[in-house]
N, C-alpha and C positions, 0 to 999 in steps of 0.2 A: 504494500500500500504506500503511495507517495503523496496522498492528499490529507493525511491526518493532521498536518499543521493547521488546517483551517479550523479545527476544533478549538485550538487555543485562542483564536481570534474571537470566537463567540464567548469562550470561557472568561477571557480577561477584559471583555468589554470593548475590544477594538471595533467590532461590528455586531449588530443584532442578528443578522442573517447572512449566511455565506453558502454558496453552492459552487462546486468545482468539478471539472471533468477532465480526464486525460483522453486525448483524441488521437486516433490513428487514421490512415486513409480509408479504412473500412468502417469507421464509426468510433463512438466513445467506448473505451475499454474499461473505464473506472469512473464512478460518480460518487460524490460525497456531499452531504448536506449538514449544516451546522446551525445552531440557533433556531430562528423562526422560519428558515427556508425549507421548502420541499419541492417535489418535482413539478408542481403546478405554479409555483411562485413566479410572478412576472417582475423582473428587475428593470429599472430605468438604465438603459445602456449608456446614456450620455454619449460621449464621443466615439464609443465603439460602434455607434450608428454610422460613422463616416465610412468605414470599409464596406458596409452594406450598400450605401448610396454609391460608392465608387464602383462596385461591381455592376450595379444597375447602369451606371454611365457607360461602362465598357460593353455591356449588352447593347445599349443604344448605339454605340460606335460600330459594333459588328453588324447591326441592322441598317447602318447608314444614316441614322437620324442625326448624329453629330459627328464632326471630324475633330479629333483631339487637337489638331494644329491649325484650325481655322479660327479667326477672331470670334470671341463670344458675341460681339456686336452684330454678327449676321443673324442672330436669333433674338438678342436683347438690344434694341436700338439705343437704350440709355448708355450703353458702353461704347458708343461711337465717338465719344469726345476724345480729345487729344491725349488725356492722361490714361485712358483705359483701352484705346483702340487696339493695342498690341497684345492684350491678355487673351489667352486661349484656355480651353478646357484642360489641357495638359498642365498649364500653370496653376489652375485652381486645384486640381487633383493632387499636385505635388507640393503645395504650399509655397509656390514660387511666384505668385501673382503680384506681389508688392502690396497686397491689402493687409491691413492690421489684423491682429488676432481677434479683437472684438471691439465694436463701437456701439455700445448699448444706446437705444433710443433713436437710432438713425435707421431708416428703411434700408435694406440691403443694397438696392440699386442706387442709393445716394451716398454710400460709403466710398470714399476716394482712396486710391493707393498712396502709400507713403514713400514708395520708391518704384523704379522701373521693374517690369517683370523679368524674371530669370537671373537676377543678380544676388539675391539673398533669400534664404529659407526662413520664413516666418510662419509658423503654424497658425492657420487662420480659420476661425469659425466663419468669418464673413465670406471667405472664399467658397465654403461649402453652401452657405445660404444662396449665393449666386449660382452655384452649380445646380442646386435643386430647381431654381427658377429656369435655368437653361434647359434642363431635362424636360420640364413640363412644356416649355414653349416649343422645343425642337420636336418632341414626339407628339404633341397635341393631346397628351394624356396627363391628368393631374398626378403630381408626384406620388401620393400614397397608393394610387392604383397602379402606377408603373412599377413602383418598388415591389408591390405585392405580386404582380404578374411576372416580373423579370427575375426576382430573387426569392421572395418569401414562399410563394406557392411551389415553385419547382423544387426547392430544398425541403419542403414540408416543415417549415419553421413555425413554431408557435410564437408569433411576433406581430406587433402592431405599430403603425405610425399614421395618424395620431392614435392615442389610447382611447378606445371606446368606453363609455361610462359603465357598460355592463361588465367590464373587466376590472373595475376598480377594486372589487372585493378580494382579488388574489394578487394585487399589485402592492409590493412592499414600499413603505415610506422610507425615504432616504434621510438618515440622520446627518446633521450638519450640512444641509444642502447648499447653503448660500442663496443669494437672491438674484433673480433675473431683472427685477425692477423693484422699487419700493413696495413692500407688502406682498410680493409674488415670489414664493419659494421655488427655486429650481426643482424640477422633477416631481414635486408633490402637489403644487397648486393646480387646481382644475384648469385655470386659464393657461398654464404652461402645457399641461397634458393635451389640450385640444389643438395646440399649434401644429402646423405642418413645418417641421424643423429638420432640414437635411443635415444640420451640423450635430444634432444630438437628440432627436425625438423618438427613437425606436425603443420599444419595451419588448422584452422577450424572456422566455424561460431558459434554464440551463441547457436543456436538450436542443432548443432552437438555435442557440449560438454554437453549440457543439456541431450541429449539422453544417453551419457556415464554416467552422474551422476544418471540418472534414473536407469540404470543397477546396479549401486552400491547400491542404496536404495532397489532394488529388489533382493539383495543378489546374484548377478551374473547372474540372468536370463536375456536373454536366452542364454548366452555364456558359463557359467560355472555351474557345479554341485554345490549344496549348500555346500558340504563338502570341495570342492576346494576353494570356496569363503571364508569359515570360516578360512582356512589356510591363504589366502591372507590377511584377516583382523586381524589376530592374531599377536601380537608382536613377532618378531623373535629375537632370542638370547637375551631374556629379561635380563635387569640389566647391560648390558655392557655400559660403559660411551661413551660420544661423542654426535655428532649431525651434525649440519650444520656449518662448520668452517668459511665460508664466511659471515655468520650472527651470529657470536659467542654469541651475547647477547640473541638470541632467544633460548627458551627451547624446544628442540625437540629430545630427546634421543630415543624415541620408534618408530620403523618402522615395518610395515608388509612387504608383498612381493611387494613393489612398491609404497606404500603410507605411509605417516606419520600417526601414531595413537596419537591423542591429548594427552592422559594421563593427568598428573597433573603437576602443576608448571607453572610459568610465568616468563618472557613474552612469548607469543606465537602469531603467526600471525593471529590466529582465535580469540584471546581474551579468555575470561573465560566463555562465555555463553553456549558454546556447550558442549555436553557430552564427557566424557573421551574416549569413544570408537569411536569418530568421526574420519573418514578418510579424509585426505586432502592433497593437494599439491599446491604449487604456482610456478610461472615461472618468470624468470628475465625480461620478456617483459611486466610485469604488469598483469599477469593472475592468477586466483585463482579458485579452485573447492573444495567443501567439501560435505560430506554425513554424516549426524548425524542419526544413527539408532535409538537412543533413542526418538528423537522427530519426526522421519520419514520425515525429510526435508533436502534438499540440496541446495547449492548455486553455481552458476557459475557466476563469475564476470571477464570480459575480458576488459582490457584497453590497450592502445598503448603507454605506457611510461615505460622505463626501471626502475627497482626497486632499482638501486644502490644508489639513493639519499634517499631512505626510505620514499618516499612521501606517500605510501599506509599505513604506520604505524603511521603517524601523526594523531593528533586528528581529528575525523570525517572520519577515513579511514576504512580499512578492519575490525578491531575488532568491531567497532560500527555497521557496516553493517551486520556482522554476528549475532550480538546480536539482531538487529531488525528482521532479518529473523527468528531466533529461537523463539523470543517473539511472532511472528505472526503465529506460528505453532499451529494446533489444540491441545487442551489439551488431 
């Protein structure tokens, strides 16, 4: 067993509910629940939503609805101004658009870049908000429906965006959620849950995210052609500086088309045990997913506590759990 560590998180009060799964290309091989979590629990994925939206964008690219290297302004005329005319879907997916991380209170299409595209990596929620608008406009299908038909239904994920009111009863409240606006708690407030939010609005069960991780380990099957997945997993705009400004001590300069590529250097939220080619993402609600192609193993770890305190990186946290999972992988 490699997941017993999550029991201590519930026991010592780090999180009220935790669910974790070891994933291999043929599915989850181990599951564990701690605290208030069970197999039906819906977790707010927060930014672990971004890889789901990114895969949907690549499905749209394979369908010919979008071209990753054409200007976003071809579908969103607001982006035709001089400051944003050069931004492409590839820039948005790889956090190289020049848009800031967040600009609360400003509609997404009114947020302006702070630098030229392709010169610095700045993890950007704003970029994914624009990506969601681009997908809807280019496909002619509202984002929740496209996400459902392109990713959620084919993978048989128990997942939603936005969260239907009838699912509130099995949805876990996030402790220490932070605020999206005065009086509106991230992840928990009904006004937040009703939003169409490409940057962080998906809710899912452990098994739902495990099915997504299985797809990553299967190199995109059954959703993407292998060559498309190879592009998804390759570092985009290699060598540009930057990373995650809100966790500036973490080392994460390399990104593919929607997920971080572990690379080299520390500290990193996965620790040092995984391969450099490992794809991962975490969310501010306490969620984590990785797929290590070298060892052929992945991890989904979902908790219900905001990450702003850094609880998940304290001793006995995510890096140690990731190391235990990789150590348990077949040689």
